[in-house]
Each structure stands twice: as structure tokens, then as C-alpha cells.
C-alpha positions in Angstrom: -9.6 16.1 -24.2 -10.7 15.7 -20.6 -10.1 12.8 -18.2 -13.4 11.2 -18.9 -12.7 11.2 -22.7 -9.3 9.7 -22.1 -10.4 6.9 -19.9 -10.9 3.7 -21.9 -13.9 1.5 -21.8 -13.0 -0.9 -18.9 -15.9 -3.3 -19.3 -15.2 -6.6 -21.0 -17.9 -7.2 -23.6 -18.0 -11.0 -22.9 -18.3 -10.6 -19.1 -20.8 -9.0 -16.8 -20.5 -5.3 -16.1 -18.8 -5.8 -12.6 -15.7 -7.3 -14.3 -13.1 -5.0 -15.7 -10.1 -5.4 -18.1 -7.0 -5.0 -16.0 -4.8 -4.3 -19.0 -7.0 -1.3 -20.0 -6.6 0.1 -16.5 -2.8 -0.4 -16.7 -2.7 1.4 -20.1 -4.7 4.3 -18.7 -2.3 4.7 -15.8 0.8 4.4 -18.1 -0.7 7.2 -20.4 -1.0 9.5 -17.3 2.6 9.0 -16.1 5.0 11.8 -16.8 8.2 10.2 -15.6 9.9 7.2 -14.0 9.5 8.4 -10.4 6.5 7.0 -8.7 3.8 9.6 -8.1 0.4 9.2 -6.4 -2.5 10.8 -8.2 -4.8 13.1 -6.3 -7.3 10.3 -5.5 -9.0 12.3 -2.8 -10.0 14.9 -5.4 -11.7 12.3 -7.7 -15.4 11.4 -7.1 -16.2 8.7 -9.7 -19.1 6.3 -9.7 -18.8 2.9 -8.1 -18.6 0.3 -10.9 -18.9 -3.0 -9.2 -16.1 -5.4 -8.4 -13.2 -6.9 -10.2 -11.9 -10.5 -9.7 -8.6 -9.2 -8.2 -7.3 -10.3 -4.9 -4.2 -9.2 -2.9 -3.2 -12.1 -0.7 -1.9 -11.7 2.8 1.5 -13.0 1.6 1.8 -10.1 -1.0 0.7 -12.0 -4.1 -1.7 -10.3 -6.5 -4.1 -12.7 -8.3 -6.4 -11.7 -11.2 -9.1 -14.1 -12.4 -7.3 -17.1 -10.8 -3.9 -16.1 -12.3 -0.9 -14.9 -10.4 0.2 -11.5 -11.6 4.0 -11.9 -12.1 4.8 -8.5 -13.7 6.0 -6.3 -10.8 5.7 -3.2 -13.0 2.0 -3.9 -13.4 1.5 -4.2 -9.6 3.5 -1.0 -9.1 1.0 0.8 -11.4 -2.1 -0.5 -9.7 -0.7 0.4 -6.3 -0.8 4.1 -7.2 -4.6 4.1 -7.4 -5.4 2.0 -4.4 -8.2 3.5 -2.4 -9.9 2.5 0.9 -13.4 3.6 1.8 -15.8 2.2 4.4 -13.4 -0.7 5.1 -13.3 -1.8 1.4 -10.5 -1.5 -1.1 -10.7 -0.2 -4.6 -8.8 0.8 -7.8 -9.8 4.4 -8.4 -9.6 6.4 -11.7 -11.3 9.7 -12.4 -14.2 7.9 -14.1 -14.6 4.6 -12.1 -14.1 3.1 -8.6 -13.8 -0.6 -8.8 -13.8 -2.9 -5.7 -11.1 -5.5 -5.2 -10.4 -8.0 -2.5 -7.5 -7.6 0.0 -6.9 -10.3 2.6 -4.9 -8.1 4.9 -3.2 -5.0 3.5 -2.2 -4.3 -0.2 1.2 -2.8 0.5 4.4 -4.6 1.7 7.6 -3.1 3.2 10.8 -4.8 2.0 13.5 -2.4 3.1 14.4 -0.1 6.0 17.0 2.6 6.1 18.1 5.6 8.1 18.2 8.9 6.3 19.4 12.3 7.3 17.0 15.3 6.8 18.0 18.8 8.0 20.5 17.3 10.4 18.2 14.7 12.0 18.1 11.0 11.4 14.8 9.4 10.3 13.7 5.9 9.6 12.6 5.4 6.0 10.7 2.3 4.9 10.5 1.2 1.2 7.7 -1.0 -0.2 7.9 -3.6 -2.9 5.9 -1.2 -5.0 8.5 1.6 -4.6 6.7 3.7 -1.9 9.1 5.5 0.3 7.7 6.3 3.8 9.3 8.4 6.5 8.2 7.2 10.0 6.6 10.2 11.8 3.3 11.1 13.6 1.3 10.8 10.3 3.0 7.5 9.4 3.5 5.5 12.6 4.5 1.9 12.9 2.1 -0.2 14.9 1.3 -3.9 15.7 -2.0 -5.6 14.8 -3.3 -9.1 14.9 -3.9 -11.0 11.7 -4.9 -14.7 11.6 -3.8 -15.2 15.2 -0.4 -13.5 14.7 0.7 -10.0 15.7 2.3 -8.3 12.7 4.0 -4.9 12.2 2.5 -2.3 9.9 3.1 1.3 8.9 0.3 3.8 8.0 0.9 4.9 4.4 -2.0 6.9 2.8 -5.8 7.1 2.4 -6.2 4.8 5.4 -4.1 2.1 3.7 -1.3 0.4 5.7 1.7 -1.6 4.6 2.8 -4.8 6.2 6.4 -4.8 7.3 7.9 -8.1 6.2 9.6 -10.3 8.8 13.2 -9.9 7.6 12.7 -6.1 7.3 11.3 -5.9 10.9 14.5 -7.7 12.2 16.5 -4.9 10.6 14.2 -2.3 12.3 14.8 -4.0 15.7 18.5 -3.4 15.2 17.9 0.3 14.8 16.0 0.6 18.1 16.3 -0.5 21.7 14.7 -3.6 23.2 13.7 -3.5 26.9 11.3 -5.4 29.1 8.3 -3.5 30.6 6.7 -4.0 34.0 4.6 -6.9 32.7 7.7 -8.7 31.5 6.9 -8.1 27.8 9.5 -7.2 25.3 9.1 -3.6 23.9 10.9 -2.1 21.0 11.7 1.7 21.3 12.3 3.6 18.0 13.2 7.1 17.2 12.7 8.8 13.8 13.5 12.5 13.8 11.8 13.9 16.9 9.2 11.1 16.8 9.4 8.3 19.4 7.3 5.2 19.5 7.2 1.9 21.4 6.1 -1.4 20.0 5.2 -4.5 21.9 7.0 -7.4 20.2 
């Protein structure tokens, strides 16, 4: 049985074709998981058709809402986060058979923990998301500041053009790992080192 045959019919019979049954997607993803450790499917290798939009919104505060209802099951959100895709500035849930647009107010991933880990004798900064992503800060995954709703917020690049917002309390821990200094313009700058990668952030 190939991937197309295994993919369930995601359309709700009582709704228009641009709405999809979130539970069916979740079941599809669960069926494809081989273990407990989070793994990201090879989304870049899938080229499904665009299948309209779903009434699913990821709020700027990290809440996921589906058809006006707050999704409270973290395990469900963790599943959906594995098939997040960004293309031409839009966000999608992507399976081998379908690419379904969703709404994201800022970014769909959120960093809740920061640690220092040792790899091959070097110390790296590791960020962990609320959806169990573990990201090592390096050139491919830099931390940066960006404005949202009139406020500068810290982010880290994760995958497929998708970033994760570093939550405020986590950023305070990150500051403790670096060095704060004042630049020539009198602005506070945070200097961080992860392995051999250095970066400076205006705070």
C-alpha cells in the first residue's frame, strides 16, 4: 500500500472542500510514527496538491485554535508541528497527498527551555520548543530579533523557513549565558557563543 492509499479522506462531507478534519490528519500522522522520539518527515521531498484552507489558527501567544475551539491536547499540537510547511510566506500542514493552508499570526513554534550542552568537547546553546523540537544554535539556526506588533521579539531559525519565538522567561535565561555590553550608540547588546559560532543581539 503506498502513501496515497494510506492517506485518509480529509474532507468533511458536511463542509466545503477547503475544510479538513483535523482528527483524520492526526490519525494519519500517528500511523506513520515509528517511535516516541520526535522526527520530522521529509516534507521537502513531498509535492502534494494544494487543497484549500483549514480553519486553524496559531495565535501569537502560542495557542492553537480550530474552528473557534482552543486545542488543549499538547500531544495533538506536537503531531501537527511535525508537518508544518512554509511556502511563499504562507503556512501549511503538509502530507504526501495534500497541502492545506492554515493561519499563523506570528510564528507557529515557541521556545520554552534553554540549556548548554557539550558536543565533541565544545559547549553549545540548545533551545527546546513546547512541541519537543531541540535546536542547537549555529550558523544554520541563528537567534535574531524581529519586530512584531510594535515589540522586538527574539526568534531562532528552525526548519523550512519556519522560526520559533523565544518566550520571555527563556530569553532571560539566555541572557545569563551571554555577556551584555553597550555599543557606541548606547544600546544594550547581548553577545552569545555556541560552539565556534558567535552572535550579537540588540536587546
